[in-house]
N, C-alpha and C positions, 0 to 999 in steps of 0.2 A: 300717568295722568297728573296734571298740575293740581296744587292745593285748591285753587279757586274753582276748579271744575268738580271737585268731589266733596266739598263741604268743609267741615272742621278738620284740624290736624288730628284730633282724636279719632275721628271716623277713619281717616287714612291709615293710622296705626293699627286700628282694629282690623281693617281689611287686609293689611299687609300680614298681620299675624295669622289670619285665616288662610291666606294664600300660602304662607310658609308651612303651616300644618298640612295643607292639602298636598304640597310638594313632597313632603316627607312620606305621606301615605302613598302617593303616586310612585315614588321610588321603590317603596316596599312592594307595592302591587306589581311593578315591572319585574322585580327579581323573582317573585313567586310565579308570575305569568311565564317568564323565560324558563323556569324549571319545569312547569307543566308542559309547555310547548316542546322542550327538548325531550321529555319523557315520551310523549305521544309521537314525536318524530321518529324516535328509535323504535317504538312499537310498530309503526307503519312500515319502516324499513325491513324489520324482521318478517312482517306479514307478507311483504312483497316478494321475499325470497323463498316463501313456502309454497308448495303446490296449491293451485286454486281448486277449491271444492265447493260443495253446496253451502252457501252462507247460512241457510236454515239449519243444516246439520251442525255447522260450527257453533251457531248460537245455542242449540240444544245441548251440545257437548259442554259448552262453557257454563250454561246454567247448572248442569250436573256437577261440574267442578266446583262452582261457587257454593252449591248446596252442601257439598262434603267438606268445604274449606274450614268451617268453624269446628266441625267434629275432629278433623285432622289436627287443628291447632291444639285442641284440648288433649289429644292423644299423643302429641309430639314428645313430651317429656317421658311418657310411658314407653314409647317406641325406642327412644334412646337408651333408656335403662334396660329394656328387654334385649336390645342389640348388644349392649355391653356384657350382659349376663350370658348370652349365647356364645360370645367370643371367649369369655373366660372358661366356658365349658370346653371349647375347642382347645384352648391352651392347656387345660387340665388333661385332656386326652393326649395331647402332644407330649405332656410330661411323662406319660406312661411309655411312650416310644423312647424318650430320653433315658429312662431308667433301664430299659432293656438294652440299649446301646452301651450305656456306661457300665453295665454289669458284665459286659463281654470281657474275656481275658486279655484282649489286646487294647483295651481302652485306656490303660494306665498312662501312656505318654501324652494323652490329650486331656487329662483331667485338670491339670494346673497350667498356669502360664509357663511358656518355655523359659528355662533358666539360662538365659543368654550368657551371663557372666560365668556361671559355674561350668557350663559345657564349652566355654570358649568359642561361642558362635558370634564372632565379632562383626560379621557381615549380615547377620540375621535381619536387622531392621532396614538394611539397604535392599534386601530382596523381598521381605514381607512388609507390605504397607500397613496392614491392620491385623495384628495378632489376635487370636481368639482361642478360647478353651472352654471346657464344660463348666468349670467353677464360675467363670464370668457370666455364662449364660444363666446358670442357676441363681446367682445373686440378682441378676436383672429381672428374672421371672418372679422373684420373691419381694422385689422392691415395693415399698408402700408410699413412697414420696412422689409418685407420678412419673418417675423416670423409667418405669418398667415397660415391657412390650405391650403395644396396643393391638397388634395383629399377630396371629399365629405364623403367618408367612415371614415375619421379621425373625422369629426364632429359627425357622427352617433355614433362612439365609445364613444365619450365624453358625449353625451346625455344619452346613456345607463349607463355610469358610474355614472351619477348623481343619477339615480333611484336605481341602484344596491348598491351604498354606503348607501342610506337611508334605504333600506330593510335589509342590512347587520347589520347596527348599531341599528336599532329599531326592537323590537319584532313584530311578525305578528299581534298581537291584537292592537298595537299602531296605532294611527291615521296617523302618518307620513308614516309608513310602508304601510298602505292600500292606501293612496293617491299616493305614489310612484309607487305601483304596478298597480294601475288603469291608471295613466298617461303613464306608460311604455307600457301598452297594446294598448292605443290609438296611441302612437307614432309608434309602430311596424306596425299597420294597415296602417298608412299613408306612412311609409317608404316602405312598400311592393308595393305601387303604383308607387313610384319613382324608385324602384330597377331595373326594366327592362331597363330603360334608362342608369342606372349606369353600368349594365352588358354589354350593347351594346358598351358603351364608352370604357370599359376596354378591350373588345375583339378587338376593333379598335386600341387601343394603343398597344396591344400585337402584332398585325400584323405590325404596324409601327416600333416597337422595333426590330422585326425580320428582317425587311427590313434594318434598321439601322445597325444591326449586320452584315448582308450580305454586305452592302456597306463598312463597315469597313474591312471586310475580303478581298473584291475585291481590296480595296485601298492598303492593305498590300501586296497582291499578285502583284499588279502593281508596287509598290515600290521595292519589292524584285526582280521582273523580270528585272526592269531597273538596279538595283544594280548588278545583275548577268551579264547582258550585259556589263555594264561599267567595271566590274572586268575582263571579258574576253578580252576586248580591252586593258586594262592596263597590263594584263599579257602578251599579245602579244607584247606590247610595251617594257615591261621589258625584255622579251626574246631577242628582237632585240638589246636593249642597252647592255645586258650582252654579246651577241655574238660580238658586236662591241668592247666592252672593252676587251674581251678575245683576239680578234685578235690584238688589239693595244698592249696588253701586250706581246703577242707572237712575234710581230715584233720587240719589244725592247729587247727581250732576246738575250743573246750572243749565239754563235754557240755551239752546243753540241760537246764535245770532243770525240776523238776516244775511250777513256777509258769509258766514259759515255755511248756511243753507245753499247759497249760490255756488260756493266752491264745491260743495258736496254734489250738487246737481251736475256741475261740469265734470267732476271726477267720475261720476257714474257713466257718462258717455264715453269715457276712455277705457272702460273695462273690456276685457275679452268676453266672448260669448259665454264661456264657462263660468267666469267670475260674475258676470252679470246675472246669470241664472241663480247663483248663490245669493246675490243681493236681492233679487226679486223674491226669493224664498223667505228672506228675512222680513220683507214687507208683507208678504202673504200671511206669515205666522202672526204678525202683530196687527194686521188690518183686514178683518173678514170682508170688508166691503170692496177690497181690491179685486175688481172684476170688470174688465173692459174688453169688449169683443170687437170693437171697431178695428179697421185696418190701421188707422193712425192712432197711436197710443201716446199719451202724455202722463207721466208720473208727477203728480203735484206734490213736491216736497213740503210745501207749506202746510198741507193738510195732515201730514204724518205726525204721530205722537212723538213726544220727546224721547221716549224709550226707543222707538224705531229709529229715530234720527241718530241717536248716539250709537246704536248697534251698527247702522250703516257707516257712520263715520269711522268707528274702530275697524270695521271690516275693510273699508277702502284703504285706511292707513296701513293695515297689515299687508294688503295686496301690493301696494306700491313699494312698501319697504322690502318685501320679498323680491320684487322685480328689480329694485335697486341693487340688492346683493347679487342677484343673478347677472345683472348688467356689469357689475364690477369684475366678474370673472371672465367677461367677454369683451374686455376693453379694446382688444385689438380689432374687433369687428365693428366698433361704434362708427367709425368714419364711413364705412361702406353703407351703413343703414341711415345715416343722417339725411340723405337725399330723398328718402321715402317717407319721412315723417308726416307730411301733409296728406299723402295718399292713405297712410295707415289711420290717421285721425278721422278722415272722412269714412273710411271703412268701418271703424269702431262705432261711429255715430249711427250708421245704417244698421249694424248688428244690434245696437241698443234698441232701436225701434222694433226691429224684427223680433228680438227676444221678448220684449214687453208684450207684443201682440200674441206671441206663442204661449207665454206663461198665462196671460189673461184668458185666452181661449180655453186652455186646459182647466183652469180653475173654475170657469163658468159652465163646464159640461155637467149635465145632470147625471147622477149615478144610475 
């Protein structure tokens, strides 16, 4: 908008600053809206892949889940500590098995790392990828720096590795192979006695992990629901500020000249039916007296307020500018359309009158 149409340069700068601030807020709102939209899009996809059931039952189940959500959040740290304590008890019981195995008379070859150099086993590391022994297991079980075993199955796997390495490197008739095979059999017998407790703990952890995943999902839904609500409030606030800014700009505008009113009136006759309906809506919003039920309708531009005229002018400019851009992308078709200009113009004029009649009749209907 030119300076002489908006008042002082100071007013223009103030409006530009307001528009810039709103642009920044709109960009921020767009990003947050995209995040919320993506979240609910993923939720809907997951729901579409699940078996369909009673929506009422699903709602009731969800209400129960939400009711227990806060309590589970408060108990989360306690559950983690309790799970760690139970696993330490299983590891302690596993330690009893280790003592029984290591006290066997044949356990000696497996207590310390294999002396590859002293025994002249030059190909040992070529055959055995991961050496293991009971002293290494014991040191890892007693580690206090966080590098220790987190699960009893990890220790079980290392014990098996000791015997498997020995049987792999030594032939079946060798004493070390026979000793390893015998001790492994005794270990497996004792492990089977502890295994039910391990399975029970793993099932319990699985249920707790599922609850934790559900809690995370509910937390995400709550966060995005709040974000959606905040976005709605901010968008309403933006609409209000935009309307205030628009009215302030229109009040600062100079008066529309007679020549401009004539051009505006001609431009309205060139609008499509859809765009004309939008223009009539602008008039109706600003002119409560706009109600003509006759078949022939004439919109008197000269009786409209300056605010309405400027809104119509800006609207028409935007429409024709958009049409111009669209036309630029269809330049190869312009020659084919040039012969139909007169017919299209006459058609638009008829549409203008028809739309005016239709809009006026709707507006005049009593509730």
